[in-house]
A tleap script that builds the chain and sets N, CA, C and O, in Angstrom:
source leaprc.protein.ff14SB
mol = sequence {
  NVAL MET MET THR SER ASN LEU GLY SER GLY
  VAL LEU SER ASP LEU PRO GLU GLY ALA PRO
  SER GLU ASP ALA ARG GLY ALA VAL MET SER
  ILE VAL ARG LYS HIE PHE ALA PRO GLU PHE
  LEU ASN ARG ILE ASP ASP LEU LEU LEU PHE
  ASP ARG LEU ASP ARG LYS ASP MET SER LYS
  ILE VAL ALA ILE GLN LEU ARG GLU VAL ASP
  GLN LEU LEU ALA ASP ARG GLY ILE SER LEU
  GLU ILE THR ASP ASP ALA THR GLU LEU LEU
  ALA GLU LEU GLY TYR ASP VAL VAL TYR GLY
  ALA ARG PRO LEU LYS ARG VAL CILE
}
set mol.1.N position { 32.228 -3.993 -15.169 }
set mol.1.CA position { 31.680 -3.451 -13.330 }
set mol.1.C position { 30.806 -1.890 -14.338 }
set mol.1.O position { 30.867 -0.993 -15.179 }
set mol.2.N position { 30.061 -2.655 -13.295 }
set mol.2.CA position { 28.673 -1.007 -13.575 }
set mol.2.C position { 28.412 0.009 -11.947 }
set mol.2.O position { 28.081 -0.341 -10.815 }
set mol.3.N position { 28.581 0.676 -12.248 }
set mol.3.CA position { 28.879 1.511 -11.197 }
set mol.3.C position { 27.670 2.736 -11.378 }
set mol.3.O position { 27.354 3.121 -12.504 }
set mol.4.N position { 26.930 3.392 -9.920 }
set mol.4.CA position { 25.805 4.418 -10.545 }
set mol.4.C position { 26.161 5.924 -9.695 }
set mol.4.O position { 26.894 5.726 -8.726 }
set mol.5.N position { 25.914 6.825 -9.822 }
set mol.5.CA position { 26.858 8.188 -9.328 }
set mol.5.C position { 24.555 9.198 -9.123 }
set mol.5.O position { 23.468 9.362 -9.678 }
set mol.6.N position { 25.357 9.449 -7.941 }
set mol.6.CA position { 23.901 11.063 -8.338 }
set mol.6.C position { 24.890 11.575 -8.939 }
set mol.6.O position { 24.023 12.448 -8.948 }
set mol.7.N position { 25.849 11.965 -9.479 }
set mol.7.CA position { 26.385 13.267 -9.829 }
set mol.7.C position { 25.568 13.355 -10.973 }
set mol.7.O position { 25.251 12.509 -11.809 }
set mol.8.N position { 25.223 14.838 -10.813 }
set mol.8.CA position { 24.293 15.573 -11.571 }
set mol.8.C position { 22.200 15.517 -11.677 }
set mol.8.O position { 21.320 16.038 -12.361 }
set mol.9.N position { 22.329 14.326 -10.271 }
set mol.9.CA position { 20.974 14.024 -10.237 }
set mol.9.C position { 20.608 15.818 -9.893 }
set mol.9.O position { 19.773 16.121 -10.745 }
set mol.10.N position { 20.832 16.770 -9.218 }
set mol.10.CA position { 20.187 17.854 -9.176 }
set mol.10.C position { 19.778 18.600 -11.137 }
set mol.10.O position { 18.740 19.215 -11.380 }
set mol.11.N position { 20.449 18.422 -11.792 }
set mol.11.CA position { 20.358 19.069 -13.044 }
set mol.11.C position { 19.008 17.893 -14.030 }
set mol.11.O position { 18.038 18.093 -14.761 }
set mol.12.N position { 19.754 16.662 -13.446 }
set mol.12.CA position { 18.379 16.136 -14.210 }
set mol.12.C position { 17.443 16.278 -13.394 }
set mol.12.O position { 16.483 15.887 -14.057 }
set mol.13.N position { 16.836 16.735 -11.840 }
set mol.13.CA position { 15.264 17.008 -11.348 }
set mol.13.C position { 15.213 18.480 -11.619 }
set mol.13.O position { 14.091 18.962 -11.463 }
set mol.14.N position { 15.792 18.991 -11.846 }
set mol.14.CA position { 15.659 20.373 -12.702 }
set mol.14.C position { 14.677 20.521 -14.203 }
set mol.14.O position { 14.067 21.525 -14.573 }
set mol.15.N position { 14.764 19.167 -14.897 }
set mol.15.CA position { 14.198 18.829 -16.047 }
set mol.15.C position { 12.455 18.867 -16.248 }
set mol.15.O position { 11.790 18.592 -15.249 }
set mol.16.N position { 12.026 19.069 -17.011 }
set mol.16.CA position { 10.352 19.124 -16.968 }
set mol.16.C position { 10.355 17.688 -17.001 }
set mol.16.O position { 11.033 16.929 -17.694 }
set mol.17.N position { 9.065 17.328 -15.719 }
set mol.17.CA position { 8.213 15.983 -16.561 }
set mol.17.C position { 8.269 15.022 -17.481 }
set mol.17.O position { 7.341 15.254 -18.255 }
set mol.18.N position { 9.030 13.765 -17.934 }
set mol.18.CA position { 8.924 13.227 -18.757 }
set mol.18.C position { 9.736 13.757 -19.843 }
set mol.18.O position { 9.277 13.240 -20.862 }
set mol.19.N position { 10.712 14.525 -20.155 }
set mol.19.CA position { 11.723 15.118 -20.281 }
set mol.19.C position { 12.950 14.219 -20.390 }
set mol.19.O position { 13.612 13.832 -19.428 }
set mol.20.N position { 13.157 13.956 -21.556 }
set mol.20.CA position { 14.655 12.715 -21.741 }
set mol.20.C position { 15.787 13.198 -21.080 }
set mol.20.O position { 16.302 14.315 -21.131 }
set mol.21.N position { 16.046 12.375 -20.564 }
set mol.21.CA position { 17.691 12.841 -19.414 }
set mol.21.C position { 18.506 13.147 -20.411 }
set mol.21.O position { 19.210 14.049 -19.957 }
set mol.22.N position { 18.862 12.907 -21.617 }
set mol.22.CA position { 19.553 13.143 -22.523 }
set mol.22.C position { 19.395 14.633 -22.896 }
set mol.22.O position { 20.170 14.844 -23.828 }
set mol.23.N position { 18.926 15.415 -22.668 }
set mol.23.CA position { 18.324 16.932 -22.751 }
set mol.23.C position { 19.906 16.972 -22.088 }
set mol.23.O position { 20.967 16.962 -22.713 }
set mol.24.N position { 19.689 17.023 -20.556 }
set mol.24.CA position { 20.778 17.540 -20.238 }
set mol.24.C position { 22.304 17.141 -19.462 }
set mol.24.O position { 22.884 17.598 -18.477 }
set mol.25.N position { 22.636 15.969 -20.523 }
set mol.25.CA position { 23.784 14.938 -20.919 }
set mol.25.C position { 25.366 16.067 -20.820 }
set mol.25.O position { 26.467 15.551 -20.629 }
set mol.26.N position { 25.201 17.539 -20.980 }
set mol.26.CA position { 26.077 18.361 -21.389 }
set mol.26.C position { 26.283 18.688 -20.374 }
set mol.26.O position { 27.400 18.670 -19.857 }
set mol.27.N position { 25.185 19.090 -19.812 }
set mol.27.CA position { 25.378 19.984 -18.643 }
set mol.27.C position { 26.386 18.596 -17.016 }
set mol.27.O position { 27.258 18.853 -16.185 }
set mol.28.N position { 25.668 17.386 -17.305 }
set mol.28.CA position { 25.695 16.615 -16.378 }
set mol.28.C position { 27.352 16.170 -16.991 }
set mol.28.O position { 28.291 16.354 -16.216 }
set mol.29.N position { 27.581 15.703 -18.118 }
set mol.29.CA position { 29.042 15.867 -18.244 }
set mol.29.C position { 29.844 16.320 -17.420 }
set mol.29.O position { 30.392 15.525 -16.656 }
set mol.30.N position { 30.151 17.783 -17.340 }
set mol.30.CA position { 30.505 19.050 -16.859 }
set mol.30.C position { 30.537 18.579 -15.253 }
set mol.30.O position { 31.617 18.319 -14.721 }
set mol.31.N position { 29.633 18.514 -14.729 }
set mol.31.CA position { 30.142 18.015 -13.587 }
set mol.31.C position { 30.669 16.449 -13.181 }
set mol.31.O position { 31.191 16.103 -12.121 }
set mol.32.N position { 30.367 15.638 -14.340 }
set mol.32.CA position { 31.255 14.472 -13.805 }
set mol.32.C position { 32.914 14.968 -14.102 }
set mol.32.O position { 33.732 15.011 -13.184 }
set mol.33.N position { 33.219 15.290 -15.378 }
set mol.33.CA position { 34.669 15.750 -15.543 }
set mol.33.C position { 35.447 16.606 -14.632 }
set mol.33.O position { 36.664 16.718 -14.484 }
set mol.34.N position { 33.955 17.472 -13.769 }
set mol.34.CA position { 34.897 18.035 -12.430 }
set mol.34.C position { 35.083 16.902 -11.344 }
set mol.34.O position { 36.112 16.874 -10.670 }
set mol.35.N position { 34.237 16.114 -11.205 }
set mol.35.CA position { 34.570 15.506 -9.907 }
set mol.35.C position { 35.299 14.114 -9.906 }
set mol.35.O position { 35.737 13.568 -8.894 }
set mol.36.N position { 35.402 13.347 -11.875 }
set mol.36.CA position { 36.549 12.877 -11.243 }
set mol.36.C position { 37.861 12.747 -12.325 }
set mol.36.O position { 37.584 13.018 -13.494 }
set mol.37.N position { 39.336 12.336 -12.014 }
set mol.37.CA position { 40.375 13.109 -13.194 }
set mol.37.C position { 40.234 12.391 -14.477 }
set mol.37.O position { 39.543 11.374 -14.526 }
set mol.38.N position { 40.874 12.876 -15.572 }
set mol.38.CA position { 39.903 12.551 -16.339 }
set mol.38.C position { 41.063 10.854 -16.760 }
set mol.38.O position { 40.783 10.151 -17.732 }
set mol.39.N position { 42.094 10.571 -15.952 }
set mol.39.CA position { 42.685 8.878 -15.912 }
set mol.39.C position { 41.693 8.098 -15.702 }
set mol.39.O position { 41.542 7.014 -16.265 }
set mol.40.N position { 40.830 8.656 -14.756 }
set mol.40.CA position { 39.810 7.713 -14.568 }
set mol.40.C position { 39.094 7.450 -15.631 }
set mol.40.O position { 39.031 6.444 -16.339 }
set mol.41.N position { 38.344 8.872 -15.683 }
set mol.41.CA position { 37.216 8.568 -16.871 }
set mol.41.C position { 37.547 7.877 -18.277 }
set mol.41.O position { 36.801 7.090 -18.859 }
set mol.42.N position { 38.881 8.343 -18.747 }
set mol.42.CA position { 39.603 7.474 -19.724 }
set mol.42.C position { 39.396 5.711 -19.375 }
set mol.42.O position { 39.698 4.869 -20.221 }
set mol.43.N position { 38.976 5.433 -18.344 }
set mol.43.CA position { 38.678 3.811 -18.497 }
set mol.43.C position { 37.260 3.210 -18.792 }
set mol.43.O position { 36.819 2.090 -19.050 }
set mol.44.N position { 36.806 4.332 -18.653 }
set mol.44.CA position { 35.713 3.926 -19.049 }
set mol.44.C position { 35.148 3.810 -20.542 }
set mol.44.O position { 35.430 4.430 -21.567 }
set mol.45.N position { 34.342 2.892 -20.301 }
set mol.45.CA position { 33.638 2.248 -21.376 }
set mol.45.C position { 32.797 2.989 -22.037 }
set mol.45.O position { 32.878 3.622 -23.089 }
set mol.46.N position { 31.618 2.743 -20.930 }
set mol.46.CA position { 30.657 3.797 -21.480 }
set mol.46.C position { 29.545 4.386 -20.718 }
set mol.46.O position { 28.664 3.605 -20.359 }
set mol.47.N position { 29.435 5.615 -20.414 }
set mol.47.CA position { 28.138 6.395 -19.650 }
set mol.47.C position { 27.066 6.350 -19.959 }
set mol.47.O position { 26.833 6.630 -21.135 }
set mol.48.N position { 26.046 6.024 -19.165 }
set mol.48.CA position { 24.488 6.239 -19.449 }
set mol.48.C position { 23.783 6.742 -18.316 }
set mol.48.O position { 23.918 6.400 -17.141 }
set mol.49.N position { 23.027 7.580 -18.795 }
set mol.49.CA position { 22.631 8.612 -18.029 }
set mol.49.C position { 20.616 7.684 -18.017 }
set mol.49.O position { 20.009 7.213 -18.979 }
set mol.50.N position { 20.222 7.764 -16.700 }
set mol.50.CA position { 18.763 7.024 -16.533 }
set mol.50.C position { 17.955 8.106 -16.091 }
set mol.50.O position { 18.044 9.077 -15.340 }
set mol.51.N position { 17.035 7.498 -16.938 }
set mol.51.CA position { 15.488 8.921 -16.828 }
set mol.51.C position { 15.277 9.154 -15.336 }
set mol.51.O position { 15.749 8.658 -14.313 }
set mol.52.N position { 14.369 10.119 -15.617 }
set mol.52.CA position { 14.649 10.146 -13.781 }
set mol.52.C position { 12.981 9.578 -13.730 }
set mol.52.O position { 12.265 9.747 -14.717 }
set mol.53.N position { 12.487 8.931 -12.548 }
set mol.53.CA position { 12.052 8.761 -12.012 }
set mol.53.C position { 10.530 9.159 -12.176 }
set mol.53.O position { 10.093 10.168 -11.623 }
set mol.54.N position { 9.551 8.146 -13.135 }
set mol.54.CA position { 8.592 9.511 -12.393 }
set mol.54.C position { 7.153 8.695 -11.778 }
set mol.54.O position { 6.716 7.548 -11.871 }
set mol.55.N position { 6.776 9.750 -11.224 }
set mol.55.CA position { 5.836 8.928 -10.051 }
set mol.55.C position { 4.965 8.461 -10.730 }
set mol.55.O position { 4.139 7.822 -10.078 }
set mol.56.N position { 4.771 8.518 -11.951 }
set mol.56.CA position { 3.486 6.931 -12.524 }
set mol.56.C position { 4.096 5.778 -12.071 }
set mol.56.O position { 3.132 5.082 -11.751 }
set mol.57.N position { 5.074 5.158 -11.850 }
set mol.57.CA position { 6.023 4.246 -11.695 }
set mol.57.C position { 6.097 3.794 -10.554 }
set mol.57.O position { 6.519 2.637 -10.585 }
set mol.58.N position { 5.756 4.382 -8.923 }
set mol.58.CA position { 5.974 4.605 -7.806 }
set mol.58.C position { 5.033 3.238 -7.655 }
set mol.58.O position { 5.475 2.147 -7.298 }
set mol.59.N position { 3.517 3.544 -8.030 }
set mol.59.CA position { 2.686 2.448 -7.185 }
set mol.59.C position { 3.730 0.662 -7.903 }
set mol.59.O position { 3.945 -0.342 -7.224 }
set mol.60.N position { 4.126 0.876 -9.335 }
set mol.60.CA position { 4.663 -0.906 -9.648 }
set mol.60.C position { 5.739 -0.715 -8.408 }
set mol.60.O position { 5.916 -1.805 -7.864 }
set mol.61.N position { 6.303 0.059 -7.963 }
set mol.61.CA position { 7.687 0.479 -6.932 }
set mol.61.C position { 7.213 -0.551 -5.651 }
set mol.61.O position { 7.740 -1.489 -5.052 }
set mol.62.N position { 5.562 0.365 -5.568 }
set mol.62.CA position { 5.496 0.067 -3.914 }
set mol.62.C position { 5.016 -1.452 -4.157 }
set mol.62.O position { 5.114 -2.202 -3.185 }
set mol.63.N position { 4.527 -1.957 -5.310 }
set mol.63.CA position { 4.017 -3.449 -5.309 }
set mol.63.C position { 5.171 -4.686 -4.724 }
set mol.63.O position { 5.229 -5.692 -4.018 }
set mol.64.N position { 6.111 -3.671 -5.698 }
set mol.64.CA position { 6.913 -5.142 -5.860 }
set mol.64.C position { 7.732 -4.707 -4.396 }
set mol.64.O position { 8.650 -5.520 -4.289 }
set mol.65.N position { 7.757 -3.960 -3.489 }
set mol.65.CA position { 8.156 -3.813 -2.340 }
set mol.65.C position { 7.097 -4.230 -1.067 }
set mol.65.O position { 7.300 -4.393 0.137 }
set mol.66.N position { 6.207 -4.297 -1.677 }
set mol.66.CA position { 4.749 -5.109 -0.257 }
set mol.66.C position { 5.462 -6.393 -0.219 }
set mol.66.O position { 5.821 -7.107 0.718 }
set mol.67.N position { 5.590 -6.512 -1.767 }
set mol.67.CA position { 5.367 -7.859 -1.753 }
set mol.67.C position { 7.300 -8.623 -0.973 }
set mol.67.O position { 7.804 -9.728 -0.770 }
set mol.68.N position { 7.592 -7.537 -0.854 }
set mol.68.CA position { 9.233 -8.186 -0.141 }
set mol.68.C position { 9.166 -8.497 1.697 }
set mol.68.O position { 9.792 -9.286 2.404 }
set mol.69.N position { 8.095 -7.461 2.011 }
set mol.69.CA position { 7.524 -7.628 3.210 }
set mol.69.C position { 5.986 -8.460 3.187 }
set mol.69.O position { 5.878 -9.285 4.094 }
set mol.70.N position { 5.079 -8.367 2.481 }
set mol.70.CA position { 4.213 -9.783 2.862 }
set mol.70.C position { 5.236 -11.093 2.628 }
set mol.70.O position { 5.082 -11.791 3.631 }
set mol.71.N position { 6.007 -11.594 1.928 }
set mol.71.CA position { 6.968 -12.271 2.227 }
set mol.71.C position { 7.596 -12.517 3.342 }
set mol.71.O position { 7.860 -13.671 3.679 }
set mol.72.N position { 7.925 -11.438 4.079 }
set mol.72.CA position { 8.792 -12.006 4.882 }
set mol.72.C position { 8.050 -12.019 6.122 }
set mol.72.O position { 8.481 -12.597 7.119 }
set mol.73.N position { 6.649 -11.234 6.085 }
set mol.73.CA position { 5.741 -11.413 7.353 }
set mol.73.C position { 5.070 -12.966 7.229 }
set mol.73.O position { 4.786 -13.569 8.263 }
set mol.74.N position { 4.886 -13.442 6.185 }
set mol.74.CA position { 3.895 -14.359 6.060 }
set mol.74.C position { 4.949 -15.747 6.477 }
set mol.74.O position { 4.536 -16.887 6.691 }
set mol.75.N position { 6.246 -15.346 6.519 }
set mol.75.CA position { 6.859 -16.430 7.007 }
set mol.75.C position { 6.917 -16.625 8.454 }
set mol.75.O position { 7.450 -17.618 8.948 }
set mol.76.N position { 6.196 -15.379 9.371 }
set mol.76.CA position { 6.376 -15.285 10.227 }
set mol.76.C position { 4.551 -15.366 10.991 }
set mol.76.O position { 4.023 -15.009 12.043 }
set mol.77.N position { 4.197 -15.929 9.943 }
set mol.77.CA position { 2.710 -15.890 9.282 }
set mol.77.C position { 1.651 -15.110 9.754 }
set mol.77.O position { 0.618 -15.580 10.230 }
set mol.78.N position { 1.835 -14.230 9.660 }
set mol.78.CA position { 1.463 -12.811 9.922 }
set mol.78.C position { 1.017 -12.234 8.618 }
set mol.78.O position { 1.992 -12.205 7.867 }
set mol.79.N position { -0.330 -11.643 7.891 }
set mol.79.CA position { -1.099 -11.622 6.853 }
set mol.79.C position { -0.854 -9.804 6.238 }
set mol.79.O position { -0.745 -8.893 7.059 }
set mol.80.N position { -0.819 -9.636 5.240 }
set mol.80.CA position { -0.538 -8.175 4.957 }
set mol.80.C position { -1.964 -7.403 4.376 }
set mol.80.O position { -1.851 -7.481 3.153 }
set mol.81.N position { -3.015 -6.825 4.631 }
set mol.81.CA position { -3.531 -5.571 3.504 }
set mol.81.C position { -3.255 -4.677 3.509 }
set mol.81.O position { -3.176 -3.843 4.411 }
set mol.82.N position { -2.954 -4.646 2.043 }
set mol.82.CA position { -2.885 -3.030 1.965 }
set mol.82.C position { -4.126 -2.370 0.958 }
set mol.82.O position { -4.309 -2.893 -0.141 }
set mol.83.N position { -4.982 -1.173 1.399 }
set mol.83.CA position { -5.414 -0.707 -0.174 }
set mol.83.C position { -4.834 0.181 -0.321 }
set mol.83.O position { -3.977 0.869 0.232 }
set mol.84.N position { -5.785 0.078 -1.757 }
set mol.84.CA position { -5.208 0.958 -3.151 }
set mol.84.C position { -5.372 2.314 -2.245 }
set mol.84.O position { -4.427 3.020 -2.596 }
set mol.85.N position { -6.140 3.026 -1.226 }
set mol.85.CA position { -5.435 4.380 -0.718 }
set mol.85.C position { -4.090 4.147 -0.470 }
set mol.85.O position { -3.167 4.762 -1.004 }
set mol.86.N position { -4.011 3.476 0.141 }
set mol.86.CA position { -2.378 2.888 0.891 }
set mol.86.C position { -1.305 2.827 0.716 }
set mol.86.O position { -0.300 3.103 1.370 }
set mol.87.N position { -1.603 2.255 -0.681 }
set mol.87.CA position { -0.588 2.181 -1.762 }
set mol.87.C position { -0.250 3.731 -2.352 }
set mol.87.O position { 0.860 4.238 -2.517 }
set mol.88.N position { -1.589 4.312 -2.616 }
set mol.88.CA position { -0.710 5.905 -3.338 }
set mol.88.C position { -0.715 6.605 -2.336 }
set mol.88.O position { -1.085 7.738 -2.643 }
set mol.89.N position { -0.373 6.462 -0.727 }
set mol.89.CA position { 0.443 7.281 0.193 }
set mol.89.C position { 1.417 6.777 0.124 }
set mol.89.O position { 2.293 7.554 -0.258 }
set mol.90.N position { 1.851 5.509 0.363 }
set mol.90.CA position { 2.827 5.107 0.189 }
set mol.90.C position { 3.823 5.134 -0.879 }
set mol.90.O position { 5.026 4.966 -0.678 }
set mol.91.N position { 3.302 5.344 -1.996 }
set mol.91.CA position { 3.629 6.317 -3.424 }
set mol.91.C position { 3.822 7.478 -3.753 }
set mol.91.O position { 4.450 7.728 -4.782 }
set mol.92.N position { 3.291 8.523 -2.897 }
set mol.92.CA position { 3.883 9.845 -2.253 }
set mol.92.C position { 4.840 9.747 -1.285 }
set mol.92.O position { 6.027 9.866 -1.590 }
set mol.93.N position { 4.611 9.616 -0.548 }
set mol.93.CA position { 5.211 9.932 0.568 }
set mol.93.C position { 7.243 9.220 0.140 }
set mol.93.O position { 8.320 9.593 0.606 }
set mol.94.N position { 6.901 8.120 -0.913 }
set mol.94.CA position { 8.122 7.470 -0.501 }
set mol.94.C position { 8.859 7.748 -2.302 }
set mol.94.O position { 9.691 7.066 -2.901 }
set mol.95.N position { 8.262 8.783 -2.659 }
set mol.95.CA position { 8.919 9.438 -3.708 }
set mol.95.C position { 9.651 11.171 -3.738 }
set mol.95.O position { 9.135 12.232 -3.387 }
set mol.96.N position { 11.120 10.867 -4.346 }
set mol.96.CA position { 11.700 11.936 -3.912 }
set mol.96.C position { 12.059 12.448 -5.645 }
set mol.96.O position { 12.460 11.531 -6.362 }
set mol.97.N position { 11.977 13.317 -6.055 }
set mol.97.CA position { 12.256 14.057 -7.443 }
set mol.97.C position { 14.381 14.140 -7.898 }
set mol.97.O position { 15.074 14.468 -8.862 }
set mol.98.N position { 14.494 13.861 -7.154 }
set mol.98.CA position { 16.020 13.886 -6.760 }
set mol.98.C position { 16.501 12.455 -6.640 }
set mol.98.O position { 17.169 11.908 -7.518 }
set mol.99.N position { 16.110 11.847 -5.452 }
set mol.99.CA position { 16.387 10.419 -5.647 }
set mol.99.C position { 15.026 8.922 -5.896 }
set mol.99.O position { 15.096 7.782 -5.436 }
set mol.100.N position { 14.182 9.390 -6.565 }
set mol.100.CA position { 13.127 8.526 -6.642 }
set mol.100.C position { 12.544 7.306 -5.654 }
set mol.100.O position { 11.918 7.490 -4.610 }
set mol.101.N position { 12.723 6.667 -5.944 }
set mol.101.CA position { 12.569 5.976 -5.056 }
set mol.101.C position { 12.743 5.630 -3.944 }
set mol.101.O position { 11.809 5.177 -3.282 }
set mol.102.N position { 13.922 5.749 -3.477 }
set mol.102.CA position { 15.452 4.627 -2.549 }
set mol.102.C position { 14.130 5.956 -1.247 }
set mol.102.O position { 13.228 5.275 -1.736 }
set mol.103.N position { 13.871 6.311 -0.909 }
set mol.103.CA position { 12.869 6.302 0.439 }
set mol.103.C position { 12.111 5.872 0.805 }
set mol.103.O position { 11.845 5.915 2.006 }
set mol.104.N position { 11.286 5.145 -0.228 }
set mol.104.CA position { 10.790 3.849 -0.204 }
set mol.104.C position { 10.182 3.366 1.052 }
set mol.104.O position { 9.189 3.476 1.771 }
set mol.105.N position { 11.546 2.652 0.897 }
set mol.105.CA position { 11.592 1.091 2.404 }
set mol.105.C position { 11.392 1.957 3.500 }
set mol.105.O position { 10.700 1.748 4.497 }
set mol.106.N position { 12.300 3.291 3.119 }
set mol.106.CA position { 12.424 3.805 5.068 }
set mol.106.C position { 10.273 4.256 5.130 }
set mol.106.O position { 9.786 4.265 6.261 }
set mol.107.N position { 9.763 4.417 4.490 }
set mol.107.CA position { 8.690 4.815 4.332 }
set mol.107.C position { 7.648 3.894 5.008 }
set mol.107.O position { 6.772 4.033 5.862 }
set mol.108.N position { 8.236 2.683 4.085 }
set mol.108.CA position { 7.198 1.511 3.937 }
set mol.108.C position { 7.866 0.998 5.694 }
set mol.108.O position { 7.412 0.004 6.261 }
savepdb mol mol.pdb
quit
């Protein structure tokens, strides 16, 4: 079973862009220990910290999301053309320092 959480995302968002998440492990684990009972944490085999999403990754994520939209539209006989400028704008509007690309689907 794999679970994800935003616990400690504030600490991770304070890291300089490009810094590895391991730099914040101590602070994040302190938050995790305050939130979960020791009995629960003792049953977890491993805890992974994901590196924060970088802005440069957003154009790739926009392309993936737009392919899904394009397919949905194609099933209805509609085609979609997106300019590079529009892709950049979607990437900018869909990025959040704390939540990464989660807002992107709402923006699209």
